[in-house]
N, CA, C and O atoms as a CHARMM CRD file, in Angstrom:
* protein
*
  312
    1    1 MET  N     75.10600 132.26600 144.84600 PROA 1      0.00000
    2    1 MET  CA    76.35200 132.08200 144.13600 PROA 1      0.00000
    3    1 MET  C     76.14000 131.07900 143.01000 PROA 1      0.00000
    4    1 MET  O     75.52500 130.03100 143.20900 PROA 1      0.00000
    5    2 LYS  N     76.64400 131.40200 141.84300 PROA 2      0.00000
    6    2 LYS  CA    76.50300 130.53800 140.68300 PROA 2      0.00000
    7    2 LYS  C     77.43800 129.33800 140.79500 PROA 2      0.00000
    8    2 LYS  O     78.57900 129.46500 141.23900 PROA 2      0.00000
    9    3 ALA  N     76.93900 128.17200 140.38800 PROA 3      0.00000
   10    3 ALA  CA    77.74200 126.95200 140.44500 PROA 3      0.00000
   11    3 ALA  C     78.92800 127.03600 139.49000 PROA 3      0.00000
   12    3 ALA  O     78.83000 127.61600 138.40800 PROA 3      0.00000
   13    4 LYS  N     80.04600 126.45200 139.90300 PROA 4      0.00000
   14    4 LYS  CA    81.22400 126.40000 139.05200 PROA 4      0.00000
   15    4 LYS  C     81.89800 125.05300 139.24400 PROA 4      0.00000
   16    4 LYS  O     82.03200 124.56500 140.36600 PROA 4      0.00000
   17    5 THR  N     82.31700 124.46500 138.14800 PROA 5      0.00000
   18    5 THR  CA    83.03200 123.20000 138.19000 PROA 5      0.00000
   19    5 THR  C     84.45200 123.44500 137.71100 PROA 5      0.00000
   20    5 THR  O     84.67100 124.04700 136.66000 PROA 5      0.00000
   21    6 VAL  N     85.41400 122.97000 138.49500 PROA 6      0.00000
   22    6 VAL  CA    86.82000 123.06800 138.12300 PROA 6      0.00000
   23    6 VAL  C     87.33100 121.65400 137.88400 PROA 6      0.00000
   24    6 VAL  O     87.20800 120.78900 138.75100 PROA 6      0.00000
   25    7 ALA  N     87.90100 121.42200 136.70900 PROA 7      0.00000
   26    7 ALA  CA    88.48800 120.12700 136.37500 PROA 7      0.00000
   27    7 ALA  C     90.00600 120.27300 136.37700 PROA 7      0.00000
   28    7 ALA  O     90.55300 121.19700 135.77600 PROA 7      0.00000
   29    8 PHE  N     90.66600 119.36200 137.04900 PROA 8      0.00000
   30    8 PHE  CA    92.12200 119.37300 137.12200 PROA 8      0.00000
   31    8 PHE  C     92.66200 118.25400 136.23100 PROA 8      0.00000
   32    8 PHE  O     92.39000 117.07600 136.46400 PROA 8      0.00000
   33    9 ASN  N     93.42300 118.63400 135.21700 PROA 9      0.00000
   34    9 ASN  CA    94.00700 117.65400 134.31100 PROA 9      0.00000
   35    9 ASN  C     95.38200 117.27600 134.83400 PROA 9      0.00000
   36    9 ASN  O     96.31900 118.07200 134.78600 PROA 9      0.00000
   37   10 GLY  N     95.49200 116.05500 135.33200 PROA 10     0.00000
   38   10 GLY  CA    96.75400 115.58200 135.88100 PROA 10     0.00000
   39   10 GLY  C     97.65800 114.92200 134.85400 PROA 10     0.00000
   40   10 GLY  O     98.78300 114.53800 135.17200 PROA 10     0.00000
   41   11 SER  N     97.17600 114.78700 133.62800 PROA 11     0.00000
   42   11 SER  CA    97.99500 114.17000 132.58700 PROA 11     0.00000
   43   11 SER  C     99.08800 115.13400 132.13400 PROA 11     0.00000
   44   11 SER  O     98.81500 116.31200 131.90700 PROA 11     0.00000
   45   12 PRO  N    100.31300 114.65000 132.00000 PROA 12     0.00000
   46   12 PRO  CA   101.38400 115.52100 131.52400 PROA 12     0.00000
   47   12 PRO  C    101.29000 115.81600 130.02700 PROA 12     0.00000
   48   12 PRO  O    101.99600 116.68800 129.52300 PROA 12     0.00000
   49   13 ARG  N    100.42400 115.09700 129.31800 PROA 13     0.00000
   50   13 ARG  CA   100.28100 115.30100 127.87000 PROA 13     0.00000
   51   13 ARG  C     99.20300 116.33100 127.58300 PROA 13     0.00000
   52   13 ARG  O     98.03100 115.98200 127.43600 PROA 13     0.00000
   53   14 LYS  N     99.58800 117.58600 127.50400 PROA 14     0.00000
   54   14 LYS  CA    98.64100 118.65700 127.19900 PROA 14     0.00000
   55   14 LYS  C     98.05900 118.41300 125.81300 PROA 14     0.00000
   56   14 LYS  O     98.79100 118.17600 124.85200 PROA 14     0.00000
   57   15 GLY  N     96.73000 118.47400 125.72200 PROA 15     0.00000
   58   15 GLY  CA    96.04800 118.21800 124.46200 PROA 15     0.00000
   59   15 GLY  C     95.79600 116.74600 124.19600 PROA 15     0.00000
   60   15 GLY  O     95.33200 116.38000 123.11700 PROA 15     0.00000
   61   16 GLY  N     96.09900 115.89700 125.17300 PROA 16     0.00000
   62   16 GLY  CA    95.92700 114.45600 125.00800 PROA 16     0.00000
   63   16 GLY  C     94.49100 114.00600 125.26800 PROA 16     0.00000
   64   16 GLY  O     93.57200 114.82300 125.34000 PROA 16     0.00000
   65   17 ASN  N     94.31700 112.70100 125.40700 PROA 17     0.00000
   66   17 ASN  CA    92.98800 112.11900 125.59100 PROA 17     0.00000
   67   17 ASN  C     92.28900 112.61300 126.85100 PROA 17     0.00000
   68   17 ASN  O     91.09000 112.88900 126.82500 PROA 17     0.00000
   69   18 THR  N     93.02300 112.72700 127.95000 PROA 18     0.00000
   70   18 THR  CA    92.40300 113.17500 129.19600 PROA 18     0.00000
   71   18 THR  C     91.85100 114.58700 129.04600 PROA 18     0.00000
   72   18 THR  O     90.72100 114.86300 129.45000 PROA 18     0.00000
   73   19 GLU  N     92.63200 115.46300 128.47700 PROA 19     0.00000
   74   19 GLU  CA    92.16900 116.83800 128.27800 PROA 19     0.00000
   75   19 GLU  C     90.96600 116.87200 127.33100 PROA 19     0.00000
   76   19 GLU  O     90.01100 117.61300 127.56400 PROA 19     0.00000
   77   20 THR  N     91.01600 116.08000 126.28000 PROA 20     0.00000
   78   20 THR  CA    89.90400 116.03500 125.32400 PROA 20     0.00000
   79   20 THR  C     88.61200 115.61700 126.01700 PROA 20     0.00000
   80   20 THR  O     87.56500 116.22700 125.80400 PROA 20     0.00000
   81   21 LEU  N     88.68600 114.58800 126.83800 PROA 21     0.00000
   82   21 LEU  CA    87.48900 114.11500 127.53900 PROA 21     0.00000
   83   21 LEU  C     87.01000 115.10900 128.59600 PROA 21     0.00000
   84   21 LEU  O     85.80700 115.30400 128.76500 PROA 21     0.00000
   85   22 LEU  N     87.94300 115.73400 129.30400 PROA 22     0.00000
   86   22 LEU  CA    87.54600 116.74800 130.28400 PROA 22     0.00000
   87   22 LEU  C     86.84500 117.90800 129.59300 PROA 22     0.00000
   88   22 LEU  O     85.83500 118.40800 130.08700 PROA 22     0.00000
   89   23 ARG  N     87.37100 118.33200 128.46800 PROA 23     0.00000
   90   23 ARG  CA    86.73700 119.44000 127.72600 PROA 23     0.00000
   91   23 ARG  C     85.33600 119.05300 127.24500 PROA 23     0.00000
   92   23 ARG  O     84.43900 119.89600 127.21000 PROA 23     0.00000
   93   24 LYS  N     85.14700 117.79800 126.87800 PROA 24     0.00000
   94   24 LYS  CA    83.82700 117.33400 126.43700 PROA 24     0.00000
   95   24 LYS  C     82.82200 117.43000 127.58800 PROA 24     0.00000
   96   24 LYS  O     81.70000 117.90000 127.39900 PROA 24     0.00000
   97   25 VAL  N     83.22300 116.98700 128.76800 PROA 25     0.00000
   98   25 VAL  CA    82.34600 117.07600 129.94600 PROA 25     0.00000
   99   25 VAL  C     82.06700 118.53400 130.29100 PROA 25     0.00000
  100   25 VAL  O     80.92200 118.91100 130.54500 PROA 25     0.00000
  101   26 LEU  N     83.11900 119.35600 130.29700 PROA 26     0.00000
  102   26 LEU  CA    82.94900 120.76600 130.65800 PROA 26     0.00000
  103   26 LEU  C     82.05700 121.49800 129.65800 PROA 26     0.00000
  104   26 LEU  O     81.30600 122.39600 130.03900 PROA 26     0.00000
  105   27 SER  N     82.13300 121.12500 128.39500 PROA 27     0.00000
  106   27 SER  CA    81.28600 121.78700 127.40000 PROA 27     0.00000
  107   27 SER  C     79.81300 121.48800 127.66600 PROA 27     0.00000
  108   27 SER  O     78.96200 122.35500 127.46400 PROA 27     0.00000
  109   28 GLN  N     79.50400 120.28400 128.11300 PROA 28     0.00000
  110   28 GLN  CA    78.11900 119.93900 128.44700 PROA 28     0.00000
  111   28 GLN  C     77.63900 120.75800 129.65000 PROA 28     0.00000
  112   28 GLN  O     76.49400 121.20900 129.68300 PROA 28     0.00000
  113   29 LEU  N     78.50500 120.94000 130.61500 PROA 29     0.00000
  114   29 LEU  CA    78.15000 121.75200 131.78600 PROA 29     0.00000
  115   29 LEU  C     77.93700 123.20400 131.37200 PROA 29     0.00000
  116   29 LEU  O     76.98600 123.84900 131.81400 PROA 29     0.00000
  117   30 ASP  N     78.82800 123.71600 130.52300 PROA 30     0.00000
  118   30 ASP  CA    78.68900 125.09300 130.01400 PROA 30     0.00000
  119   30 ASP  C     77.34400 125.28400 129.32600 PROA 30     0.00000
  120   30 ASP  O     76.67100 126.29400 129.53300 PROA 30     0.00000
  121   31 GLU  N     76.95700 124.31400 128.50800 PROA 31     0.00000
  122   31 GLU  CA    75.68600 124.39200 127.79300 PROA 31     0.00000
  123   31 GLU  C     74.49000 124.43400 128.74100 PROA 31     0.00000
  124   31 GLU  O     73.41900 124.92400 128.38300 PROA 31     0.00000
  125   32 ASN  N     74.68500 123.91500 129.95600 PROA 32     0.00000
  126   32 ASN  CA    73.61500 123.91200 130.95300 PROA 32     0.00000
  127   32 ASN  C     73.75600 125.03900 131.96400 PROA 32     0.00000
  128   32 ASN  O     73.14200 125.00200 133.03100 PROA 32     0.00000
  129   33 GLY  N     74.56800 126.04700 131.62900 PROA 33     0.00000
  130   33 GLY  CA    74.66400 127.24100 132.45900 PROA 33     0.00000
  131   33 GLY  C     75.58800 127.14100 133.65400 PROA 33     0.00000
  132   33 GLY  O     75.54200 127.98800 134.54600 PROA 33     0.00000
  133   34 ILE  N     76.42200 126.12200 133.68200 PROA 34     0.00000
  134   34 ILE  CA    77.36100 125.97000 134.79400 PROA 34     0.00000
  135   34 ILE  C     78.73100 126.45400 134.34200 PROA 34     0.00000
  136   34 ILE  O     79.26900 125.96400 133.34900 PROA 34     0.00000
  137   35 ALA  N     79.28900 127.40300 135.05700 PROA 35     0.00000
  138   35 ALA  CA    80.62300 127.92600 134.73100 PROA 35     0.00000
  139   35 ALA  C     81.65600 126.83000 134.95200 PROA 35     0.00000
  140   35 ALA  O     81.54200 126.03800 135.88900 PROA 35     0.00000
  141   36 THR  N     82.65500 126.78800 134.09200 PROA 36     0.00000
  142   36 THR  CA    83.68000 125.75400 134.19200 PROA 36     0.00000
  143   36 THR  C     85.07000 126.34800 134.02200 PROA 36     0.00000
  144   36 THR  O     85.24900 127.44800 133.49800 PROA 36     0.00000
  145   37 GLU  N     86.04100 125.57900 134.48300 PROA 37     0.00000
  146   37 GLU  CA    87.44200 125.94900 134.30000 PROA 37     0.00000
  147   37 GLU  C     88.26200 124.67400 134.23000 PROA 37     0.00000
  148   37 GLU  O     88.06700 123.75900 135.03000 PROA 37     0.00000
  149   38 LEU  N     89.16600 124.61400 133.28700 PROA 38     0.00000
  150   38 LEU  CA    90.09200 123.49500 133.16700 PROA 38     0.00000
  151   38 LEU  C     91.47000 123.96600 133.60300 PROA 38     0.00000
  152   38 LEU  O     91.99100 124.94900 133.07600 PROA 38     0.00000
  153   39 VAL  N     92.05600 123.26800 134.56200 PROA 39     0.00000
  154   39 VAL  CA    93.36800 123.63600 135.09100 PROA 39     0.00000
  155   39 VAL  C     94.34700 122.50900 134.77000 PROA 39     0.00000
  156   39 VAL  O     94.12500 121.35800 135.14600 PROA 39     0.00000
  157   40 GLN  N     95.41800 122.84600 134.08200 PROA 40     0.00000
  158   40 GLN  CA    96.44900 121.87600 133.71500 PROA 40     0.00000
  159   40 GLN  C     97.47500 121.80000 134.83600 PROA 40     0.00000
  160   40 GLN  O     98.22900 122.74900 135.05400 PROA 40     0.00000
  161   41 ILE  N     97.50900 120.66700 135.55300 PROA 41     0.00000
  162   41 ILE  CA    98.51700 120.50700 136.60200 PROA 41     0.00000
  163   41 ILE  C     99.52400 119.41700 136.24600 PROA 41     0.00000
  164   41 ILE  O    100.60000 119.34900 136.83900 PROA 41     0.00000
  165   42 GLY  N     99.17800 118.56200 135.28000 PROA 42     0.00000
  166   42 GLY  CA   100.10600 117.51900 134.86100 PROA 42     0.00000
  167   42 GLY  C    101.36600 118.12300 134.27800 PROA 42     0.00000
  168   42 GLY  O    101.31100 119.07500 133.49900 PROA 42     0.00000
  169   43 GLY  N    102.49100 117.56900 134.65800 PROA 43     0.00000
  170   43 GLY  CA   103.76600 118.05600 134.16000 PROA 43     0.00000
  171   43 GLY  C    104.36100 119.17100 134.99000 PROA 43     0.00000
  172   43 GLY  O    105.49100 119.59300 134.74300 PROA 43     0.00000
  173   44 LYS  N    103.60700 119.66200 135.98300 PROA 44     0.00000
  174   44 LYS  CA   104.14300 120.72500 136.84200 PROA 44     0.00000
  175   44 LYS  C    104.75400 120.09400 138.09500 PROA 44     0.00000
  176   44 LYS  O    104.28700 119.06400 138.58000 PROA 44     0.00000
  177   45 ALA  N    105.78400 120.72100 138.59400 PROA 45     0.00000
  178   45 ALA  CA   106.41900 120.24600 139.82600 PROA 45     0.00000
  179   45 ALA  C    105.58700 120.71500 141.01300 PROA 45     0.00000
  180   45 ALA  O    105.57200 121.90200 141.33900 PROA 45     0.00000
  181   46 LEU  N    104.89600 119.77800 141.65600 PROA 46     0.00000
  182   46 LEU  CA   104.06200 120.09500 142.81200 PROA 46     0.00000
  183   46 LEU  C    104.50600 119.24700 143.99200 PROA 46     0.00000
  184   46 LEU  O    104.81700 118.06600 143.84000 PROA 46     0.00000
  185   47 SER  N    104.53100 119.85300 145.15400 PROA 47     0.00000
  186   47 SER  CA   104.89400 119.11000 146.35900 PROA 47     0.00000
  187   47 SER  C    103.68700 118.34100 146.87300 PROA 47     0.00000
  188   47 SER  O    102.55900 118.83500 146.84900 PROA 47     0.00000
  189   48 GLY  N    103.93600 117.15300 147.32600 PROA 48     0.00000
  190   48 GLY  CA   102.88400 116.39000 147.98700 PROA 48     0.00000
  191   48 GLY  C    102.70100 116.89100 149.40900 PROA 48     0.00000
  192   48 GLY  O    103.49400 117.68900 149.91000 PROA 48     0.00000
  193   49 CYS  N    101.65800 116.41800 150.04200 PROA 49     0.00000
  194   49 CYS  CA   101.40400 116.80400 151.43200 PROA 49     0.00000
  195   49 CYS  C    102.52100 116.26900 152.32700 PROA 49     0.00000
  196   49 CYS  O    102.87200 115.09200 152.25200 PROA 49     0.00000
  197   50 ALA  N    103.07500 117.13300 153.16800 PROA 50     0.00000
  198   50 ALA  CA   104.14200 116.74800 154.08600 PROA 50     0.00000
  199   50 ALA  C    103.57500 116.24400 155.41200 PROA 50     0.00000
  200   50 ALA  O    104.32800 115.83900 156.29800 PROA 50     0.00000
  201   51 ALA  N    102.24800 116.26800 155.54700 PROA 51     0.00000
  202   51 ALA  CA   101.56200 115.81700 156.75800 PROA 51     0.00000
  203   51 ALA  C    102.07600 116.53200 158.00900 PROA 51     0.00000
  204   51 ALA  O    102.18200 115.93300 159.07900 PROA 51     0.00000
  205   52 CYS  N    102.39200 117.81500 157.85900 PROA 52     0.00000
  206   52 CYS  CA   102.92100 118.57700 158.98800 PROA 52     0.00000
  207   52 CYS  C    101.80800 119.06600 159.92300 PROA 52     0.00000
  208   52 CYS  O    102.05600 119.36600 161.09100 PROA 52     0.00000
  209   53 GLY  N    100.58600 119.14200 159.39900 PROA 53     0.00000
  210   53 GLY  CA    99.45800 119.56700 160.22000 PROA 53     0.00000
  211   53 GLY  C     99.33300 121.06700 160.41700 PROA 53     0.00000
  212   53 GLY  O     98.43700 121.51300 161.13300 PROA 53     0.00000
  213   54 ARG  N    100.20300 121.85700 159.80600 PROA 54     0.00000
  214   54 ARG  CA   100.16100 123.30000 160.00200 PROA 54     0.00000
  215   54 ARG  C     98.87400 123.91600 159.47100 PROA 54     0.00000
  216   54 ARG  O     98.37200 124.88300 160.04400 PROA 54     0.00000
  217   55 CYS  N     98.33000 123.36900 158.38100 PROA 55     0.00000
  218   55 CYS  CA    97.07300 123.90300 157.83200 PROA 55     0.00000
  219   55 CYS  C     95.94900 123.73700 158.85100 PROA 55     0.00000
  220   55 CYS  O     95.06300 124.58700 158.94400 PROA 55     0.00000
  221   56 ARG  N     95.98100 122.66400 159.60200 PROA 56     0.00000
  222   56 ARG  CA    94.97500 122.42800 160.63600 PROA 56     0.00000
  223   56 ARG  C     95.18300 123.38100 161.81700 PROA 56     0.00000
  224   56 ARG  O     94.21900 123.88500 162.39200 PROA 56     0.00000
  225   57 GLU  N     96.43800 123.62200 162.16800 PROA 57     0.00000
  226   57 GLU  CA    96.75100 124.52300 163.28600 PROA 57     0.00000
  227   57 GLU  C     96.33100 125.95500 162.99400 PROA 57     0.00000
  228   57 GLU  O     95.80300 126.63900 163.87100 PROA 57     0.00000
  229   58 THR  N     96.56100 126.41500 161.76100 PROA 58     0.00000
  230   58 THR  CA    96.25700 127.80400 161.41600 PROA 58     0.00000
  231   58 THR  C     94.79900 127.98800 161.00200 PROA 58     0.00000
  232   58 THR  O     94.31600 129.11600 160.90600 PROA 58     0.00000
  233   59 LEU  N     94.09100 126.86600 160.75400 PROA 59     0.00000
  234   59 LEU  CA    92.68600 126.88400 160.31900 PROA 59     0.00000
  235   59 LEU  C     92.48800 127.63800 159.00600 PROA 59     0.00000
  236   59 LEU  O     91.40200 128.15000 158.73500 PROA 59     0.00000
  237   60 GLU  N     93.52900 127.70200 158.20600 PROA 60     0.00000
  238   60 GLU  CA    93.44900 128.32800 156.89200 PROA 60     0.00000
  239   60 GLU  C     93.35200 127.23200 155.83900 PROA 60     0.00000
  240   60 GLU  O     93.88800 126.13900 156.02000 PROA 60     0.00000
  241   61 VAL  N     92.68100 127.52200 154.76100 PROA 61     0.00000
  242   61 VAL  CA    92.54800 126.54400 153.68600 PROA 61     0.00000
  243   61 VAL  C     93.71300 126.74000 152.71700 PROA 61     0.00000
  244   61 VAL  O     93.53000 127.07800 151.54700 PROA 61     0.00000
  245   62 LYS  N     94.90900 126.51800 153.24400 PROA 62     0.00000
  246   62 LYS  CA    96.09900 126.59800 152.40600 PROA 62     0.00000
  247   62 LYS  C     97.24800 125.86500 153.07700 PROA 62     0.00000
  248   62 LYS  O     97.26800 125.65000 154.28900 PROA 62     0.00000
  249   63 CYS  N     98.19500 125.49500 152.24400 PROA 63     0.00000
  250   63 CYS  CA    99.37800 124.78700 152.70900 PROA 63     0.00000
  251   63 CYS  C    100.45200 125.80800 153.09500 PROA 63     0.00000
  252   63 CYS  O    100.57700 126.85600 152.45900 PROA 63     0.00000
  253   64 VAL  N    101.21000 125.50300 154.11800 PROA 64     0.00000
  254   64 VAL  CA   102.28000 126.41600 154.53400 PROA 64     0.00000
  255   64 VAL  C    103.48300 126.33100 153.59800 PROA 64     0.00000
  256   64 VAL  O    104.32700 127.22700 153.59200 PROA 64     0.00000
  257   65 ILE  N    103.56700 125.27000 152.81600 PROA 65     0.00000
  258   65 ILE  CA   104.64300 125.14300 151.83600 PROA 65     0.00000
  259   65 ILE  C    104.30800 126.05200 150.66100 PROA 65     0.00000
  260   65 ILE  O    103.26000 125.89300 150.03600 PROA 65     0.00000
  261   66 GLN  N    105.17300 126.99000 150.36000 PROA 66     0.00000
  262   66 GLN  CA   104.92700 127.99500 149.32700 PROA 66     0.00000
  263   66 GLN  C    105.80300 127.79900 148.09900 PROA 66     0.00000
  264   66 GLN  O    105.94900 128.72600 147.30300 PROA 66     0.00000
  265   67 ALA  N    106.38900 126.61900 147.92400 PROA 67     0.00000
  266   67 ALA  CA   107.36800 126.39100 146.86400 PROA 67     0.00000
  267   67 ALA  C    106.75400 126.19200 145.48000 PROA 67     0.00000
  268   67 ALA  O    107.47200 126.20500 144.48000 PROA 67     0.00000
  269   68 ASP  N    105.43800 126.00800 145.40800 PROA 68     0.00000
  270   68 ASP  CA   104.81300 125.75200 144.11200 PROA 68     0.00000
  271   68 ASP  C    103.43000 126.39800 144.06800 PROA 68     0.00000
  272   68 ASP  O    103.08900 127.19700 144.94100 PROA 68     0.00000
  273   69 GLU  N    102.63800 126.05800 143.06200 PROA 69     0.00000
  274   69 GLU  CA   101.33000 126.68800 142.85400 PROA 69     0.00000
  275   69 GLU  C    100.17600 125.94700 143.54200 PROA 69     0.00000
  276   69 GLU  O     99.01200 126.22700 143.25200 PROA 69     0.00000
  277   70 MET  N    100.47700 125.01500 144.44200 PROA 70     0.00000
  278   70 MET  CA    99.42300 124.20500 145.03900 PROA 70     0.00000
  279   70 MET  C     98.35700 125.03800 145.74400 PROA 70     0.00000
  280   70 MET  O     97.17400 124.70700 145.65700 PROA 70     0.00000
  281   71 ASN  N     98.73700 126.10000 146.43300 PROA 71     0.00000
  282   71 ASN  CA    97.74000 126.91800 147.12200 PROA 71     0.00000
  283   71 ASN  C     96.76100 127.56500 146.14500 PROA 71     0.00000
  284   71 ASN  O     95.58800 127.74000 146.47300 PROA 71     0.00000
  285   72 LEU  N     97.22400 127.91600 144.96700 PROA 72     0.00000
  286   72 LEU  CA    96.33300 128.44900 143.94300 PROA 72     0.00000
  287   72 LEU  C     95.28000 127.40600 143.56700 PROA 72     0.00000
  288   72 LEU  O     94.10400 127.73500 143.41700 PROA 72     0.00000
  289   73 TYR  N     95.69900 126.15900 143.41800 PROA 73     0.00000
  290   73 TYR  CA    94.78800 125.08900 143.05300 PROA 73     0.00000
  291   73 TYR  C     93.82500 124.75000 144.19900 PROA 73     0.00000
  292   73 TYR  O     92.65800 124.43200 143.96700 PROA 73     0.00000
  293   74 ILE  N     94.32200 124.82200 145.42000 PROA 74     0.00000
  294   74 ILE  CA    93.45600 124.58400 146.58900 PROA 74     0.00000
  295   74 ILE  C     92.34500 125.63600 146.62100 PROA 74     0.00000
  296   74 ILE  O     91.18800 125.30500 146.88000 PROA 74     0.00000
  297   75 GLN  N     92.68800 126.90000 146.35900 PROA 75     0.00000
  298   75 GLN  CA    91.68000 127.95600 146.33400 PROA 75     0.00000
  299   75 GLN  C     90.64900 127.71300 145.25100 PROA 75     0.00000
  300   75 GLN  O     89.46600 127.97700 145.46900 PROA 75     0.00000
  301   76 LYS  N     91.05500 127.22000 144.09000 PROA 76     0.00000
  302   76 LYS  CA    90.11900 126.95400 143.00200 PROA 76     0.00000
  303   76 LYS  C     89.15400 125.83200 143.38100 PROA 76     0.00000
  304   76 LYS  O     88.00000 125.83800 142.95200 PROA 76     0.00000
  305   77 ALA  N     89.61200 124.87700 144.17700 PROA 77     0.00000
  306   77 ALA  CA    88.78300 123.75000 144.57400 PROA 77     0.00000
  307   77 ALA  C     87.89500 124.05700 145.77000 PROA 77     0.00000
  308   77 ALA  O     86.94800 123.32000 146.04400 PROA 77     0.00000
  309   78 ASP  N     88.18800 125.12400 146.47700 PROA 78     0.00000
  310   78 ASP  CA    87.45300 125.45600 147.70600 PROA 78     0.00000
  311   78 ASP  C     86.07400 125.99800 147.38100 PROA 78     0.00000
  312   78 ASP  O     85.31200 126.33100 148.28900 PROA 78     0.00000
């Protein structure tokens, strides 16, 4: 399997300094043959962990809370 790096931009300022620096790092990885992806999560309404333990009970790598896109991001990080 080919290596892939996913960067999560938590800054709410799209196109700001954080994104600029993340893109600089990702471009270096791209140049070295590593696939990359930048995911903008800053400014999105995301639920924090409710510490319910259901993910541990079901042994699935996902949250039982389906109100936002967090499970999509968990899959990208897995």
